[in-house]
Kinemage of the C-alpha trace (Angstrom):
@kinemage 1
@onewidth
@group {chain A} dominant
@subgroup {mainchain}
@vectorlist {calphas} color= white
{ca met a 1} P -19.177 10.247 -32.006
{ca ala a 2} L -15.676 8.172 -31.899
{ca ser a 3} L -14.792 10.881 -29.158
{ca tyr a 4} L -17.038 8.953 -27.327
{ca lys a 5} L -16.497 5.156 -27.876
{ca thr a 6} L -12.355 6.589 -26.497
{ca glu a 7} L -13.788 7.921 -23.718
{ca ile a 8} L -15.493 4.785 -22.941
{ca ser a 9} L -12.693 2.377 -23.538
{ca asp a 10} L -10.564 4.667 -21.665
{ca tyr a 11} L -13.326 4.895 -18.840
{ca arg a 12} L -13.332 0.279 -19.038
{ca lys a 13} L -9.521 0.334 -18.596
{ca ser a 14} L -9.646 2.650 -15.367
{ca leu a 15} L -12.162 0.648 -14.130
{ca gln a 16} L -10.342 -2.843 -14.954
{ca thr a 17} L -7.221 -0.508 -13.483
{ca leu a 18} L -8.952 0.332 -10.309
{ca glu a 19} L -10.158 -3.199 -9.660
{ca gln a 20} L -6.611 -4.428 -9.915
{ca gln a 21} L -5.525 -1.299 -7.203
{ca met a 22} L -8.072 -2.831 -4.705
{ca gln a 23} L -7.140 -6.261 -5.062
{ca ser a 24} L -3.824 -5.049 -4.475
{ca gln a 25} L -4.997 -3.705 -1.502
{ca tyr a 26} L -6.667 -6.834 0.325
{ca asp a 27} L -3.830 -8.378 1.654
{ca lys a 28} L -2.462 -4.573 2.907
{ca ala a 29} L -5.738 -4.436 4.632
{ca val a 30} L -5.846 -7.200 6.159
{ca met a 31} L -1.897 -7.405 7.334
{ca ala a 32} L -2.220 -4.346 9.024
{ca leu a 33} L -5.468 -4.847 10.778
{ca ser a 34} L -5.269 -8.366 12.107
{ca gly a 35} L -1.606 -8.190 12.428
{ca gly a 36} L -1.152 -4.831 14.421
{ca ala a 37} L -4.330 -4.783 16.846
{ca leu a 38} L -3.929 -9.000 17.671
{ca gly a 39} L -0.026 -8.480 17.950
{ca leu a 40} L -0.491 -5.873 20.137
{ca ser a 41} L -2.862 -7.383 22.637
{ca phe a 42} L -0.955 -10.079 22.538
{ca ser a 43} L 2.020 -8.563 23.963
{ca phe a 44} L 0.337 -6.516 26.453
{ca leu a 45} L -1.165 -9.688 27.320
{ca lys a 46} L 2.303 -11.288 27.615
{ca glu a 47} L 4.510 -8.414 28.743
{ca ile a 48} L 2.021 -6.670 31.561
{ca val a 49} L -0.526 -8.889 32.892
{ca gly a 50} L 1.966 -11.910 32.645
{ca lys a 51} L 1.414 -13.811 35.878
{ca lys a 52} L -1.163 -11.242 37.284
{ca gly a 53} L -3.484 -12.827 35.893
{ca ile a 54} L -5.909 -11.357 33.813
{ca val a 55} L -9.171 -8.783 35.043
{ca ser a 56} L -12.112 -8.533 33.085
{ca gly a 57} L -10.823 -11.257 30.325
{ca glu a 58} L -14.326 -10.692 28.370
{ca tyr a 59} L -13.181 -7.229 27.097
{ca leu a 60} L -10.273 -8.752 25.416
{ca leu a 61} L -12.339 -11.526 24.054
{ca ala a 62} L -14.920 -8.630 22.750
{ca ala a 63} L -11.828 -7.045 21.460
{ca trp a 64} L -10.889 -10.182 19.488
{ca val a 65} L -14.208 -10.738 18.026
{ca cys a 66} L -14.184 -7.028 16.692
{ca trp a 67} L -11.425 -7.247 15.512
{ca gly a 68} L -12.114 -10.811 13.800
{ca ala a 69} L -15.570 -9.065 12.774
{ca ser a 70} L -13.369 -6.267 11.380
{ca val a 71} L -11.177 -8.245 9.250
{ca thr a 72} L -14.562 -10.314 7.675
{ca cys a 73} L -16.196 -7.252 6.973
{ca thr a 74} L -13.175 -6.391 5.070
{ca leu a 75} L -12.388 -8.997 2.973
{ca ala a 76} L -16.047 -9.051 2.108
{ca ser a 77} L -16.255 -5.555 1.269
{ca phe a 78} L -12.938 -5.839 -1.361
{ca tyr a 79} L -15.044 -8.766 -2.716
{ca thr a 80} L -17.912 -6.930 -3.007
{ca ser a 81} L -15.905 -3.649 -4.375
{ca ala a 82} L -14.671 -6.619 -7.401
{ca leu a 83} L -18.362 -7.207 -8.163
{ca ala a 84} L -19.568 -3.533 -8.545
{ca leu a 85} L -16.457 -2.694 -10.770
{ca arg a 86} L -17.274 -5.779 -13.164
{ca his a 87} L -20.969 -4.492 -12.833
{ca ala a 88} L -19.434 -1.131 -14.054
{ca val a 89} L -17.304 -3.108 -16.725
{ca lys a 90} L -20.268 -4.708 -18.132
{ca gln a 91} L -22.329 -1.712 -18.168
{ca val a 92} L -19.656 0.148 -20.802
{ca asp a 93} L -19.420 -3.174 -22.780
{ca asp a 94} L -23.251 -3.207 -23.564
{ca asp a 95} L -23.684 0.396 -23.833
{ca ser a 96} L -26.175 1.071 -20.619
{ca ile a 97} L -24.296 2.956 -19.135
{ca ser a 98} L -24.847 5.888 -21.240
{ca lys a 99} L -28.464 5.523 -20.555
{ca ala a 100} L -27.887 5.356 -16.763
{ca val a 101} L -24.758 4.484 -14.326
{ca glu a 102} L -26.616 3.383 -11.161
{ca ala a 103} L -25.292 2.331 -8.132
{ca gly a 104} L -25.746 -1.055 -7.642
{ca arg a 105} L -26.212 -3.322 -4.881
{ca phe a 106} L -22.678 -4.285 -4.467
{ca asp a 107} L -22.160 0.058 -4.383
{ca leu a 108} L -24.429 -0.062 -1.374
{ca leu a 109} L -23.137 -3.345 0.098
{ca thr a 110} L -19.947 -2.316 -0.070
{ca val a 111} L -20.113 1.135 1.847
{ca val a 112} L -22.324 -0.644 4.636
{ca leu a 113} L -18.923 -3.173 4.957
{ca asn a 114} L -16.459 -0.266 4.947
{ca val a 115} L -18.607 1.321 7.616
{ca thr a 116} L -19.451 -1.322 9.900
{ca ala a 117} L -15.273 -2.526 9.581
{ca gly a 118} L -14.310 0.639 10.479
{ca leu a 119} L -16.664 1.004 13.474
{ca leu a 120} L -15.782 -2.929 14.292
{ca phe a 121} L -12.101 -1.896 14.146
{ca val a 122} L -12.882 1.159 16.489
{ca ala a 123} L -15.058 -1.137 19.317
{ca gly a 124} L -12.436 -3.331 19.062
{ca val a 125} L -9.950 -0.738 20.130
{ca ile a 126} L -12.157 0.783 22.867
{ca ala a 127} L -12.200 -2.880 24.382
{ca leu a 128} L -8.929 -3.424 24.621
{ca val a 129} L -8.522 0.453 26.089
{ca leu a 130} L -11.129 -0.875 28.904
{ca phe a 131} L -9.090 -4.418 29.512
{ca val a 132} L -5.816 -2.531 29.712
{ca his a 133} L -7.574 -0.055 32.011
{ca arg a 134} L -8.878 -3.098 34.146
{ca asn a 135} L -5.982 -5.115 34.360
{ca leu a 136} L -3.384 -2.021 35.242
{ca leu a 137} L -5.401 -0.515 38.275
């Protein structure tokens, strides 16, 4: 029995460590997504399009909207992931973890948000490529 309690205690500690690491990755993900994508599009706008005038600006706007929504989903997924980890810690604390490990709504929501963020980011890249293509012709 002591071994089981030690394993559960170690598992709880690992959940808390994962939560801390996940929160640490939060800033990196937000900076990489928003800074990189938006910076690239602004640079293109300034250097390439310049005084020629913008053609098909709706593609650029779509890219910005997609990236903004992607960042929003990423932010939300970090939050829901933290909630899922807290739920798992609670299960360890009240010993319900040994009865059944349920994924829970926060785990599912985190997966949906992560997939959506990735798709939106790709959609933003596609929109920017279309914008660049239209402006370089």
